[in-house]
Phi, psi and omega in degrees: 000125182283172187297322180298318179291324176298316178298320180297318179294320178297317178298321178303314181296316181291322177296320179297319178295317181295322178299320180294321178296320178300318180295319180295322178294319178296319179294332179279359176083017180280127180297145182300318183291323175298314183300312183292324178300309182291325175301318178297322179298324178279314186298315185302301181298322182293318182290327177293314178300320179296316180296319179293315182295328181267007178059035179243014176279084187238094181301138178203149181298329180296338180291344178297337173298330176294325177293318176298320176299324180299323178297313182290327176294319178299312179300316181298310181293323182300310182284333176294312181295321176301320182295333182285346180298320181242351183264165179277137180298320183294328179275306187291322178294320180297317178295314182300318182285353171277013176299346179297338177301317179296314181298313181300315180300318183289317182290331177286315184286322187260317185265354174078020174295145187295141174260106184256162176304325179295320178292321178299314179296320180296317179294322178297318178293324179295320178295321176297317179298318179300314180298316180297319183285324179296323183266002185298308183291324179296320179293324181289323184264353180066010178200161177231100183282177185297324180295318178296315180297319179296318180299317180291324177295319180294317182288331176294315177297317179299320182297314180296315182297316182290324176298321177294324181298320178295326176295316179295322175299320180298319178299315179301318179295319181292339178264010170105000178288143177277151184307314183297323181289327174297320179294321177296314179297324176300310181295327183297334177258325182298312186298308179293327178296312180297322179292318181296322180300316179293316183296316180290334179281321187246342184075012179200168180235081182227073178292149176302145182307325182297338181300322185296322181298310182289317184293323179296316179296318180294323180297318179294316179297318181292325177299312178300315181298316183296312183296315180294319179298313182295322177294323178295315180293327179299329183251001182215186179279129179299328181289353175249313185292315182300313178303320179296315180299323183284358175289004176304339179298336177295317178298311182295321181294318178297321176296323178296318180294313189268328180268324182256356177059039175288150186285134177263123177247163180298320181294319177296319180297319178293322178297315178295321179296319179294320179295317179296319178297320179300313182293324179295316179295317180295321180295329181269001184276000000 
């Protein structure tokens, strides 16, 4: 296994852990905007210290693509966390982590990465997985109430936004930005944006004390996922590395089943199997 694939697998593990933390925070009643604000407060200083300590704090105009990615990441995480308030972790996390479909489509169409039969087959399996997972709860409950529909709409928006953010990071890497500097540029816009959203909504910055516990843990997990993902994309094809990294939903879903005792249905199992097959085919393409 080459270094890029190792980075992708490491990113997968960290993304899965962060997704599980998001669900626990949502279950604890922490507002999405509070959570992201405090996460930004931790992520920003830590990633800057990491870049300085690793001698990768190298300003470049190409790193501004990381700032654009930061806006889309904020939108993606905001609606993803909101969706978990009423949605199932096994369903919503699985859908959210299929954001690689957006990234793959963009890097092939815009950056000219090759479209191979393996990638076509992988995307087809991913679309099948998405359909199975989106309809899993509706099939189980025989109805789709307004809360369920809202949750699915929120996670769909989050998926598109996060997929676009990975594309912007890829552009920055292809134009010469180092991974750590892209992460710094991401934080430089994410942190003030998340803080401003809370301030304009409430007129103050007083998150509940419990927010710090969850957000700090999520920030560390997200830092690991971001750095490993960017290093993987820097040395490999984004249309291969990003899908592998997004397989973190398998980790989060298994934690949901065994730690939160979420119900396993045949449709969810088939959806996860299809998603895993999609990622396997794409990784081998």
